N, CA, C and O atoms as a Tripos MOL2 file, in Angstrom:
@<TRIPOS>MOLECULE
protein
  280   279    70     0     0
PROTEIN
NO_CHARGES

@<TRIPOS>ATOM
      1 N          60.8740   91.2150   68.6110 N.3       1 LEU1
      2 CA         59.3270   90.6070   68.4090 C.3       1 LEU1
      3 C          59.6630   91.0460   66.5120 C.2       1 LEU1
      4 O          59.4970   90.1370   65.6990 O.2       1 LEU1
      5 N          60.0380   92.2070   66.0920 N.am      2 LYS2
      6 CA         60.0170   91.8170   64.2830 C.3       2 LYS2
      7 C          60.8970   90.8410   63.7830 C.2       2 LYS2
      8 O          60.7360   90.4910   62.6140 O.2       2 LYS2
      9 N          61.9570   90.2490   64.5680 N.am      3 ARG3
     10 CA         63.0820   89.3930   64.6200 C.3       3 ARG3
     11 C          62.3460   88.5440   64.1410 C.2       3 ARG3
     12 O          62.0690   88.2490   62.9780 O.2       3 ARG3
     13 N          61.9350   88.0300   65.4290 N.am      4 LEU4
     14 CA         61.7420   87.2610   65.6790 C.3       4 LEU4
     15 C          60.1670   86.3550   64.6770 C.2       4 LEU4
     16 O          60.0160   85.1450   64.5060 O.2       4 LEU4
     17 N          59.3840   87.3340   64.2750 N.am      5 GLU5
     18 CA         58.4260   87.5310   62.9520 C.3       5 GLU5
     19 C          59.2320   87.1380   61.7150 C.2       5 GLU5
     20 O          58.9310   86.2120   60.9610 O.2       5 GLU5
     21 N          60.7840   88.3210   61.5330 N.am      6 LYS6
     22 CA         60.7110   87.3400   60.0400 C.3       6 LYS6
     23 C          61.9060   86.6950   60.7740 C.2       6 LYS6
     24 O          62.8070   87.4960   61.0210 O.2       6 LYS6
     25 N          62.0290   85.9380   61.0150 N.am      7 LYS7
     26 CA         62.5040   84.4800   61.2330 C.3       7 LYS7
     27 C          61.8130   83.3020   61.1300 C.2       7 LYS7
     28 O          62.2950   82.1810   60.9660 O.2       7 LYS7
     29 N          60.4630   83.6640   61.2530 N.am      8 GLY8
     30 CA         58.6930   83.1400   61.4090 C.3       8 GLY8
     31 C          58.5000   82.3240   62.4790 C.2       8 GLY8
     32 O          57.8840   81.2700   62.3180 O.2       8 GLY8
     33 N          58.9590   82.6610   63.6330 N.am      9 TYR9
     34 CA         58.6000   81.9890   64.8750 C.3       9 TYR9
     35 C          57.5570   82.8420   65.7710 C.2       9 TYR9
     36 O          57.1020   82.6450   66.8980 O.2       9 TYR9
     37 N          57.3970   83.6710   65.0040 N.am     10 VAL10
     38 CA         55.6570   84.3330   65.9180 C.3      10 VAL10
     39 C          55.2080   84.8720   64.4600 C.2      10 VAL10
     40 O          55.8270   84.8550   63.3960 O.2      10 VAL10
     41 N          54.2980   85.2130   64.6840 N.am     11 THR11
     42 CA         53.2010   86.1640   63.8630 C.3      11 THR11
     43 C          52.6930   86.8600   64.3810 C.2      11 THR11
     44 O          52.5150   86.6580   65.5820 O.2      11 THR11
     45 N          52.1480   88.1340   63.7240 N.am     12 ARG12
     46 CA         51.4320   89.8380   64.3320 C.3      12 ARG12
     47 C          50.1120   89.7820   64.2530 C.2      12 ARG12
     48 O          49.9880   89.5190   63.0570 O.2      12 ARG12
     49 N          49.0700   89.8420   64.6670 N.am     13 ALA13
     50 CA         48.4090   90.4340   63.8540 C.3      13 ALA13
     51 C          47.1440   91.8960   64.5950 C.2      13 ALA13
     52 O          47.2290   92.2380   65.7750 O.2      13 ALA13
     53 N          46.4700   92.3070   63.9610 N.am     14 ARG14
     54 CA         45.6790   93.1850   64.8290 C.3      14 ARG14
     55 C          44.2740   93.1390   65.2290 C.2      14 ARG14
     56 O          43.3890   93.1540   64.3730 O.2      14 ARG14
     57 N          44.0830   93.0970   66.1590 N.am     15 SER15
     58 CA         42.8880   92.6330   66.6780 C.3      15 SER15
     59 C          41.4330   93.4330   65.9670 C.2      15 SER15
     60 O          41.3980   94.6590   65.8640 O.2      15 SER15
     61 N          40.7860   92.9360   65.7120 N.am     16 ALA16
     62 CA         39.6810   92.8350   64.6790 C.3      16 ALA16
     63 C          38.9170   94.0500   65.9560 C.2      16 ALA16
     64 O          39.2140   95.1260   65.4370 O.2      16 ALA16
     65 N          38.1910   94.3710   67.1790 N.am     17 ASP17
     66 CA         37.9080   94.5670   67.9160 C.3      17 ASP17
     67 C          38.6060   96.4550   68.0320 C.2      17 ASP17
     68 O          38.1840   97.5460   67.6490 O.2      17 ASP17
     69 N          39.8160   95.9820   68.7580 N.am     18 ASP18
     70 CA         40.7970   96.9830   68.8650 C.3      18 ASP18
     71 C          42.0890   96.9550   68.5480 C.2      18 ASP18
     72 O          42.9990   96.2480   68.9800 O.2      18 ASP18
     73 N          42.0690   98.0880   67.4740 N.am     19 GLU19
     74 CA         43.5120   98.3990   66.4610 C.3      19 GLU19
     75 C          44.3330   98.1100   67.1510 C.2      19 GLU19
     76 O          44.9810   97.1030   66.8660 O.2      19 GLU19
     77 N          44.6340   98.8120   68.2660 N.am     20 ARG20
     78 CA         45.5320   99.4410   69.5200 C.3      20 ARG20
     79 C          46.3760   97.7320   69.9710 C.2      20 ARG20
     80 O          47.4950   97.7440   70.4830 O.2      20 ARG20
     81 N          45.7860   96.6660   69.7420 N.am     21 ILE21
     82 CA         45.9410   95.6400   70.3560 C.3      21 ILE21
     83 C          46.4390   94.8340   69.4300 C.2      21 ILE21
     84 O          45.7780   94.3970   68.4880 O.2      21 ILE21
     85 N          47.6510   94.5860   69.6480 N.am     22 VAL22
     86 CA         48.4770   93.2820   68.8290 C.3      22 VAL22
     87 C          48.4250   91.8720   69.0290 C.2      22 VAL22
     88 O          49.0870   91.7140   70.0540 O.2      22 VAL22
     89 N          47.9120   90.4440   68.5420 N.am     23 ILE23
     90 CA         47.9620   89.6410   69.2830 C.3      23 ILE23
     91 C          49.1170   88.3500   68.8130 C.2      23 ILE23
     92 O          48.8870   87.6540   67.8230 O.2      23 ILE23
     93 N          50.2280   88.1770   69.5750 N.am     24 VAL24
     94 CA         51.4040   87.7940   68.4900 C.3      24 VAL24
     95 C          51.2490   85.6320   68.6300 C.2      24 VAL24
     96 O          51.1680   85.0760   69.7250 O.2      24 VAL24
     97 N          51.2480   85.2520   67.9690 N.am     25 THR25
     98 CA         51.4880   83.9960   67.5460 C.3      25 THR25
     99 C          52.7700   83.3640   67.5580 C.2      25 THR25
    100 O          53.7670   83.5910   66.8720 O.2      25 THR25
    101 N          52.4860   82.2330   68.7850 N.am     26 VAL26
    102 CA         54.1180   81.1540   68.2300 C.3      26 VAL26
    103 C          53.7900   80.3810   67.0300 C.2      26 VAL26
    104 O          52.9940   79.4760   67.2810 O.2      26 VAL26
    105 N          54.1750   80.4570   65.7310 N.am     27 THR27
    106 CA         54.1440   79.3580   64.9920 C.3      27 THR27
    107 C          54.4890   78.0010   65.1390 C.2      27 THR27
    108 O          55.4640   77.8830   65.8810 O.2      27 THR27
    109 N          54.1190   77.0910   64.7740 N.am     28 ASP28
    110 CA         54.7640   76.2120   64.5540 C.3      28 ASP28
    111 C          56.5170   75.7350   64.3170 C.2      28 ASP28
    112 O          56.9340   74.6460   64.7100 O.2      28 ASP28
    113 N          57.0590   76.3660   63.8860 N.am     29 CYS29
    114 CA         58.3100   77.0330   63.8280 C.3      29 CYS29
    115 C          59.4120   77.5530   65.2300 C.2      29 CYS29
    116 O          60.5920   77.3980   65.5460 O.2      29 CYS29
    117 N          58.5760   78.0210   65.6060 N.am     30 GLY30
    118 CA         58.4460   78.6740   67.1720 C.3      30 GLY30
    119 C          58.8010   77.7800   67.8880 C.2      30 GLY30
    120 O          59.8850   77.7120   68.4680 O.2      30 GLY30
    121 N          57.5920   76.7110   67.9320 N.am     31 MET31
    122 CA         57.3340   75.7250   68.5850 C.3      31 MET31
    123 C          58.1120   74.6340   68.4840 C.2      31 MET31
    124 O          58.4640   74.0060   69.4820 O.2      31 MET31
    125 N          58.3750   74.3810   67.5460 N.am     32 ALA32
    126 CA         59.9980   73.7080   67.3310 C.3      32 ALA32
    127 C          61.5030   73.7620   68.0920 C.2      32 ALA32
    128 O          62.2350   72.9240   68.6190 O.2      32 ALA32
    129 N          61.5420   74.8500   67.9150 N.am     33 LEU33
    130 CA         62.7930   76.1600   68.0530 C.3      33 LEU33
    131 C          62.7910   75.8040   69.7510 C.2      33 LEU33
    132 O          63.7010   75.3910   70.4700 O.2      33 LEU33
    133 N          61.2780   76.1720   70.0740 N.am     34 ARG34
    134 CA         61.2920   76.1970   71.9520 C.3      34 ARG34
    135 C          61.7780   74.3550   72.4800 C.2      34 ARG34
    136 O          62.7830   74.1920   73.1730 O.2      34 ARG34
    137 N          61.0650   73.3540   72.1100 N.am     35 GLU35
    138 CA         61.3450   72.0470   72.1780 C.3      35 GLU35
    139 C          63.0490   71.6800   72.1540 C.2      35 GLU35
    140 O          63.7190   70.8680   72.7910 O.2      35 GLU35
    141 N          63.2940   72.4070   71.3930 N.am     36 LYS36
    142 CA         64.8620   72.2190   70.5980 C.3      36 LYS36
    143 C          65.8780   72.7090   72.0710 C.2      36 LYS36
    144 O          66.6250   71.9120   72.6390 O.2      36 LYS36
    145 N          65.6970   74.1710   72.4990 N.am     37 LEU37
    146 CA         66.3550   74.8920   73.0320 C.3      37 LEU37
    147 C          65.7880   74.1630   74.7610 C.2      37 LEU37
    148 O          66.2560   74.6440   75.7930 O.2      37 LEU37
    149 N          65.1550   73.4440   74.7880 N.am     38 ALA38
    150 CA         64.4230   73.3370   76.6500 C.3      38 ALA38
    151 C          65.5870   72.5210   76.9910 C.2      38 ALA38
    152 O          65.4320   72.2980   78.1920 O.2      38 ALA38
    153 N          66.6060   71.9820   76.6330 N.am     39 ASP39
    154 CA         67.6660   70.8100   77.2100 C.3      39 ASP39
    155 C          68.7430   72.0040   77.4030 C.2      39 ASP39
    156 O          69.5630   71.5830   78.2180 O.2      39 ASP39
    157 N          69.0180   73.0500   77.0800 N.am     40 ILE40
    158 CA         70.0630   74.2360   77.0620 C.3      40 ILE40
    159 C          70.2280   74.2390   78.7040 C.2      40 ILE40
    160 O          71.3660   74.0220   79.1190 O.2      40 ILE40
    161 N          69.3020   74.4430   79.5610 N.am     41 PRO41
    162 CA         69.7870   74.9490   80.5880 C.3      41 PRO41
    163 C          70.3940   73.4940   81.5570 C.2      41 PRO41
    164 O          71.2530   73.7190   82.4090 O.2      41 PRO41
    165 N          69.9300   72.1630   81.3730 N.am     42 SER42
    166 CA         70.3450   71.3110   82.0220 C.3      42 SER42
    167 C          72.0710   70.5970   81.6230 C.2      42 SER42
    168 O          72.9430   70.0280   82.2810 O.2      42 SER42
    169 N          71.9050   71.0230   80.1960 N.am     43 GLN43
    170 CA         72.9970   70.8010   79.6410 C.3      43 GLN43
    171 C          74.2250   71.7190   79.7560 C.2      43 GLN43
    172 O          75.3540   71.4270   79.3630 O.2      43 GLN43
    173 N          73.7620   73.1610   80.4980 N.am     44 VAL44
    174 CA         74.7880   73.9790   81.0830 C.3      44 VAL44
    175 C          75.1980   73.1960   82.1750 C.2      44 VAL44
    176 O          76.2650   72.5820   82.1580 O.2      44 VAL44
    177 N          74.3250   73.1770   83.2380 N.am     45 GLY45
    178 CA         74.4860   73.0930   84.6660 C.3      45 GLY45
    179 C          75.5310   71.9570   84.7370 C.2      45 GLY45
    180 O          76.5680   71.9210   85.3990 O.2      45 GLY45
    181 N          74.8390   70.7380   83.6200 N.am     46 GLY46
    182 CA         76.3210   69.6790   84.0820 C.3      46 GLY46
    183 C          77.5680   69.8650   83.2570 C.2      46 GLY46
    184 O          78.2630   69.0010   82.7230 O.2      46 GLY46
    185 N          77.7200   71.3410   83.2670 N.am     47 CYS47
    186 CA         79.0390   71.0100   82.6900 C.3      47 CYS47
    187 C          79.3280   72.1200   83.5910 C.2      47 CYS47
    188 O          80.0340   72.9810   83.0660 O.2      47 CYS47
    189 N          78.8570   72.4300   85.2470 N.am     48 ILE48
    190 CA         79.4990   73.4050   85.8040 C.3      48 ILE48
    191 C          79.6220   72.0120   86.6940 C.2      48 ILE48
    192 O          78.8270   71.0770   86.5990 O.2      48 ILE48
    193 N          80.9430   72.0590   87.7110 N.am     49 ASP49
    194 CA         80.8960   71.0380   89.0060 C.3      49 ASP49
    195 C          80.6360   72.2240   90.1460 C.2      49 ASP49
    196 O          81.3060   73.0300   90.7910 O.2      49 ASP49
    197 N          78.7610   71.6870   89.9350 N.am     50 LEU50
    198 CA         79.3640   72.5000   92.2830 C.3      50 LEU50
    199 C          77.7650   71.8960   91.8810 C.2      50 LEU50
    200 O          76.9300   71.7380   90.9900 O.2      50 LEU50
    201 N          78.2560   71.6270   93.9660 N.am     51 ALA51
    202 CA         77.3350   70.8170   94.1860 C.3      51 ALA51
    203 C          75.4950   71.9360   94.5210 C.2      51 ALA51
    204 O          75.2550   73.1220   94.2940 O.2      51 ALA51
    205 N          74.8370   71.1110   94.9590 N.am     52 PRO52
    206 CA         73.6420   71.4910   94.4020 C.3      52 PRO52
    207 C          73.4210   72.8570   94.9500 C.2      52 PRO52
    208 O          73.2310   73.8350   94.2270 O.2      52 PRO52
    209 N          73.4590   72.9000   96.5110 N.am     53 GLU53
    210 CA         73.3800   73.9700   97.4810 C.3      53 GLU53
    211 C          74.0330   75.3500   96.5220 C.2      53 GLU53
    212 O          73.2220   76.1830   96.1160 O.2      53 GLU53
    213 N          75.8060   75.5530   96.1420 N.am     54 GLU54
    214 CA         76.1600   76.1370   95.6450 C.3      54 GLU54
    215 C          74.8480   76.5340   94.3260 C.2      54 GLU54
    216 O          73.7240   77.0150   94.4670 O.2      54 GLU54
    217 N          75.4660   76.1640   93.2850 N.am     55 ALA55
    218 CA         74.3350   76.4650   92.0200 C.3      55 ALA55
    219 C          72.8830   76.8890   92.8580 C.2      55 ALA55
    220 O          72.4820   77.7990   92.1330 O.2      55 ALA55
    221 N          72.3920   76.8250   93.3910 N.am     56 SER56
    222 CA         71.4470   77.6060   93.6770 C.3      56 SER56
    223 C          71.6610   79.0670   94.5900 C.2      56 SER56
    224 O          70.9270   80.0550   94.5930 O.2      56 SER56
    225 N          72.4620   78.9210   95.0720 N.am     57 GLU57
    226 CA         73.7430   80.6200   95.8020 C.3      57 GLU57
    227 C          73.7630   81.4390   94.6040 C.2      57 GLU57
    228 O          73.0900   82.4000   94.2290 O.2      57 GLU57
    229 N          75.0320   80.5760   93.9600 N.am     58 LEU58
    230 CA         75.3460   81.2250   92.3100 C.3      58 LEU58
    231 C          73.5100   81.6400   92.0510 C.2      58 LEU58
    232 O          72.7820   82.4320   92.6490 O.2      58 LEU58
    233 N          73.2950   80.8740   91.1130 N.am     59 TYR59
    234 CA         71.4280   81.5350   91.1690 C.3      59 TYR59
    235 C          71.2690   83.0760   91.5770 C.2      59 TYR59
    236 O          71.3820   84.1510   90.9880 O.2      59 TYR59
    237 N          70.9910   82.7080   92.7120 N.am     60 ARG60
    238 CA         69.9340   83.8580   93.4000 C.3      60 ARG60
    239 C          70.8180   84.8560   93.4130 C.2      60 ARG60
    240 O          70.1960   85.8880   93.1600 O.2      60 ARG60
    241 N          72.1600   85.1200   93.6100 N.am     61 LEU61
    242 CA         73.4020   85.8430   93.3970 C.3      61 LEU61
    243 C          73.4670   87.1560   92.2120 C.2      61 LEU61
    244 O          73.6700   88.3690   92.2820 O.2      61 LEU61
    245 N          73.0300   85.6840   90.5580 N.am     62 LEU62
    246 CA         73.1140   86.4850   89.3920 C.3      62 LEU62
    247 C          72.0970   87.2330   88.9090 C.2      62 LEU62
    248 O          72.1420   88.1860   88.1310 O.2      62 LEU62
    249 N          70.8210   86.5170   89.6450 N.am     63 TYR63
    250 CA         69.5790   87.6040   89.4630 C.3      63 TYR63
    251 C          69.8030   88.8970   90.8440 C.2      63 TYR63
    252 O          69.0800   89.8860   90.9610 O.2      63 TYR63
    253 N          70.6180   88.6550   91.4860 N.am     64 LYS64
    254 CA         70.5070   89.5320   92.9110 C.3      64 LYS64
    255 C          71.6770   90.8780   91.9850 C.2      64 LYS64
    256 O          71.6690   92.0640   92.3130 O.2      64 LYS64
    257 N          72.4550   90.3790   90.9910 N.am     65 LEU65
    258 CA         73.1990   91.4660   90.0520 C.3      65 LEU65
    259 C          72.5250   92.3510   88.8340 C.2      65 LEU65
    260 O          72.7200   93.4970   88.4310 O.2      65 LEU65
    261 N          71.4400   91.0430   88.3460 N.am     66 LEU66
    262 CA         70.4290   91.5460   87.0100 C.3      66 LEU66
    263 C          69.5640   92.5680   87.8460 C.2      66 LEU66
    264 O          69.2640   93.6780   87.4060 O.2      66 LEU66
    265 N          69.2740   92.2090   88.8000 N.am     67 LYS67
    266 CA         67.9180   92.7540   89.6330 C.3      67 LYS67
    267 C          68.5350   94.6020   89.8760 C.2      67 LYS67
    268 O          67.8490   95.5900   89.6150 O.2      67 LYS67
    269 N          69.7590   94.6240   90.3480 N.am     68 ASN68
    270 CA         70.3760   95.8400   91.0980 C.3      68 ASN68
    271 C          70.9920   96.2060   89.7940 C.2      68 ASN68
    272 O          71.7360   97.0670   90.2640 O.2      68 ASN68
    273 N          71.2450   96.2230   88.6070 N.am     69 GLY69
    274 CA         71.8080   96.9660   87.5290 C.3      69 GLY69
    275 C          70.6470   96.8570   86.8850 C.2      69 GLY69
    276 O          70.7480   96.5410   85.6990 O.2      69 GLY69
    277 N          69.1680   97.0880   87.4680 N.am     70 LYS70
    278 CA         68.4520   97.8980   86.3710 C.3      70 LYS70
    279 C          68.0420   99.4920   86.8890 C.2      70 LYS70
    280 O          67.4640  100.2610   86.1210 O.2      70 LYS70
@<TRIPOS>BOND
     1     1     2 1
     2     2     3 1
     3     3     4 2
     4     3     5 am
     5     5     6 1
     6     6     7 1
     7     7     8 2
     8     7     9 am
     9     9    10 1
    10    10    11 1
    11    11    12 2
    12    11    13 am
    13    13    14 1
    14    14    15 1
    15    15    16 2
    16    15    17 am
    17    17    18 1
    18    18    19 1
    19    19    20 2
    20    19    21 am
    21    21    22 1
    22    22    23 1
    23    23    24 2
    24    23    25 am
    25    25    26 1
    26    26    27 1
    27    27    28 2
    28    27    29 am
    29    29    30 1
    30    30    31 1
    31    31    32 2
    32    31    33 am
    33    33    34 1
    34    34    35 1
    35    35    36 2
    36    35    37 am
    37    37    38 1
    38    38    39 1
    39    39    40 2
    40    39    41 am
    41    41    42 1
    42    42    43 1
    43    43    44 2
    44    43    45 am
    45    45    46 1
    46    46    47 1
    47    47    48 2
    48    47    49 am
    49    49    50 1
    50    50    51 1
    51    51    52 2
    52    51    53 am
    53    53    54 1
    54    54    55 1
    55    55    56 2
    56    55    57 am
    57    57    58 1
    58    58    59 1
    59    59    60 2
    60    59    61 am
    61    61    62 1
    62    62    63 1
    63    63    64 2
    64    63    65 am
    65    65    66 1
    66    66    67 1
    67    67    68 2
    68    67    69 am
    69    69    70 1
    70    70    71 1
    71    71    72 2
    72    71    73 am
    73    73    74 1
    74    74    75 1
    75    75    76 2
    76    75    77 am
    77    77    78 1
    78    78    79 1
    79    79    80 2
    80    79    81 am
    81    81    82 1
    82    82    83 1
    83    83    84 2
    84    83    85 am
    85    85    86 1
    86    86    87 1
    87    87    88 2
    88    87    89 am
    89    89    90 1
    90    90    91 1
    91    91    92 2
    92    91    93 am
    93    93    94 1
    94    94    95 1
    95    95    96 2
    96    95    97 am
    97    97    98 1
    98    98    99 1
    99    99   100 2
   100    99   101 am
   101   101   102 1
   102   102   103 1
   103   103   104 2
   104   103   105 am
   105   105   106 1
   106   106   107 1
   107   107   108 2
   108   107   109 am
   109   109   110 1
   110   110   111 1
   111   111   112 2
   112   111   113 am
   113   113   114 1
   114   114   115 1
   115   115   116 2
   116   115   117 am
   117   117   118 1
   118   118   119 1
   119   119   120 2
   120   119   121 am
   121   121   122 1
   122   122   123 1
   123   123   124 2
   124   123   125 am
   125   125   126 1
   126   126   127 1
   127   127   128 2
   128   127   129 am
   129   129   130 1
   130   130   131 1
   131   131   132 2
   132   131   133 am
   133   133   134 1
   134   134   135 1
   135   135   136 2
   136   135   137 am
   137   137   138 1
   138   138   139 1
   139   139   140 2
   140   139   141 am
   141   141   142 1
   142   142   143 1
   143   143   144 2
   144   143   145 am
   145   145   146 1
   146   146   147 1
   147   147   148 2
   148   147   149 am
   149   149   150 1
   150   150   151 1
   151   151   152 2
   152   151   153 am
   153   153   154 1
   154   154   155 1
   155   155   156 2
   156   155   157 am
   157   157   158 1
   158   158   159 1
   159   159   160 2
   160   159   161 am
   161   161   162 1
   162   162   163 1
   163   163   164 2
   164   163   165 am
   165   165   166 1
   166   166   167 1
   167   167   168 2
   168   167   169 am
   169   169   170 1
   170   170   171 1
   171   171   172 2
   172   171   173 am
   173   173   174 1
   174   174   175 1
   175   175   176 2
   176   175   177 am
   177   177   178 1
   178   178   179 1
   179   179   180 2
   180   179   181 am
   181   181   182 1
   182   182   183 1
   183   183   184 2
   184   183   185 am
   185   185   186 1
   186   186   187 1
   187   187   188 2
   188   187   189 am
   189   189   190 1
   190   190   191 1
   191   191   192 2
   192   191   193 am
   193   193   194 1
   194   194   195 1
   195   195   196 2
   196   195   197 am
   197   197   198 1
   198   198   199 1
   199   199   200 2
   200   199   201 am
   201   201   202 1
   202   202   203 1
   203   203   204 2
   204   203   205 am
   205   205   206 1
   206   206   207 1
   207   207   208 2
   208   207   209 am
   209   209   210 1
   210   210   211 1
   211   211   212 2
   212   211   213 am
   213   213   214 1
   214   214   215 1
   215   215   216 2
   216   215   217 am
   217   217   218 1
   218   218   219 1
   219   219   220 2
   220   219   221 am
   221   221   222 1
   222   222   223 1
   223   223   224 2
   224   223   225 am
   225   225   226 1
   226   226   227 1
   227   227   228 2
   228   227   229 am
   229   229   230 1
   230   230   231 1
   231   231   232 2
   232   231   233 am
   233   233   234 1
   234   234   235 1
   235   235   236 2
   236   235   237 am
   237   237   238 1
   238   238   239 1
   239   239   240 2
   240   239   241 am
   241   241   242 1
   242   242   243 1
   243   243   244 2
   244   243   245 am
   245   245   246 1
   246   246   247 1
   247   247   248 2
   248   247   249 am
   249   249   250 1
   250   250   251 1
   251   251   252 2
   252   251   253 am
   253   253   254 1
   254   254   255 1
   255   255   256 2
   256   255   257 am
   257   257   258 1
   258   258   259 1
   259   259   260 2
   260   259   261 am
   261   261   262 1
   262   262   263 1
   263   263   264 2
   264   263   265 am
   265   265   266 1
   266   266   267 1
   267   267   268 2
   268   267   269 am
   269   269   270 1
   270   270   271 1
   271   271   272 2
   272   271   273 am
   273   273   274 1
   274   274   275 1
   275   275   276 2
   276   275   277 am
   277   277   278 1
   278   278   279 1
   279   279   280 2
@<TRIPOS>SUBSTRUCTURE
     1 LEU1         2 RESIDUE 1 A LEU
     2 LYS2         6 RESIDUE 1 A LYS
     3 ARG3        10 RESIDUE 1 A ARG
     4 LEU4        14 RESIDUE 1 A LEU
     5 GLU5        18 RESIDUE 1 A GLU
     6 LYS6        22 RESIDUE 1 A LYS
     7 LYS7        26 RESIDUE 1 A LYS
     8 GLY8        30 RESIDUE 1 A GLY
     9 TYR9        34 RESIDUE 1 A TYR
    10 VAL10       38 RESIDUE 1 A VAL
    11 THR11       42 RESIDUE 1 A THR
    12 ARG12       46 RESIDUE 1 A ARG
    13 ALA13       50 RESIDUE 1 A ALA
    14 ARG14       54 RESIDUE 1 A ARG
    15 SER15       58 RESIDUE 1 A SER
    16 ALA16       62 RESIDUE 1 A ALA
    17 ASP17       66 RESIDUE 1 A ASP
    18 ASP18       70 RESIDUE 1 A ASP
    19 GLU19       74 RESIDUE 1 A GLU
    20 ARG20       78 RESIDUE 1 A ARG
    21 ILE21       82 RESIDUE 1 A ILE
    22 VAL22       86 RESIDUE 1 A VAL
    23 ILE23       90 RESIDUE 1 A ILE
    24 VAL24       94 RESIDUE 1 A VAL
    25 THR25       98 RESIDUE 1 A THR
    26 VAL26      102 RESIDUE 1 A VAL
    27 THR27      106 RESIDUE 1 A THR
    28 ASP28      110 RESIDUE 1 A ASP
    29 CYS29      114 RESIDUE 1 A CYS
    30 GLY30      118 RESIDUE 1 A GLY
    31 MET31      122 RESIDUE 1 A MET
    32 ALA32      126 RESIDUE 1 A ALA
    33 LEU33      130 RESIDUE 1 A LEU
    34 ARG34      134 RESIDUE 1 A ARG
    35 GLU35      138 RESIDUE 1 A GLU
    36 LYS36      142 RESIDUE 1 A LYS
    37 LEU37      146 RESIDUE 1 A LEU
    38 ALA38      150 RESIDUE 1 A ALA
    39 ASP39      154 RESIDUE 1 A ASP
    40 ILE40      158 RESIDUE 1 A ILE
    41 PRO41      162 RESIDUE 1 A PRO
    42 SER42      166 RESIDUE 1 A SER
    43 GLN43      170 RESIDUE 1 A GLN
    44 VAL44      174 RESIDUE 1 A VAL
    45 GLY45      178 RESIDUE 1 A GLY
    46 GLY46      182 RESIDUE 1 A GLY
    47 CYS47      186 RESIDUE 1 A CYS
    48 ILE48      190 RESIDUE 1 A ILE
    49 ASP49      194 RESIDUE 1 A ASP
    50 LEU50      198 RESIDUE 1 A LEU
    51 ALA51      202 RESIDUE 1 A ALA
    52 PRO52      206 RESIDUE 1 A PRO
    53 GLU53      210 RESIDUE 1 A GLU
    54 GLU54      214 RESIDUE 1 A GLU
    55 ALA55      218 RESIDUE 1 A ALA
    56 SER56      222 RESIDUE 1 A SER
    57 GLU57      226 RESIDUE 1 A GLU
    58 LEU58      230 RESIDUE 1 A LEU
    59 TYR59      234 RESIDUE 1 A TYR
    60 ARG60      238 RESIDUE 1 A ARG
    61 LEU61      242 RESIDUE 1 A LEU
    62 LEU62      246 RESIDUE 1 A LEU
    63 TYR63      250 RESIDUE 1 A TYR
    64 LYS64      254 RESIDUE 1 A LYS
    65 LEU65      258 RESIDUE 1 A LEU
    66 LEU66      262 RESIDUE 1 A LEU
    67 LYS67      266 RESIDUE 1 A LYS
    68 ASN68      270 RESIDUE 1 A ASN
    69 GLY69      274 RESIDUE 1 A GLY
    70 LYS70      278 RESIDUE 1 A LYS
């Protein structure tokens, strides 16, 4: 979060009601980055020559590995 704030993608502010609460807001710069990066998954998927069923199976297996790695 500190890195994102330093780069200008988010801002942090303490709640006026409860200082234990930190309010994180995405900046205009952060939203622009989000829009810019939105196409990456489809671009990566287009580089992999898999049938839709194979891609779904790969996705399922990768998440299974990530879940078991905790």
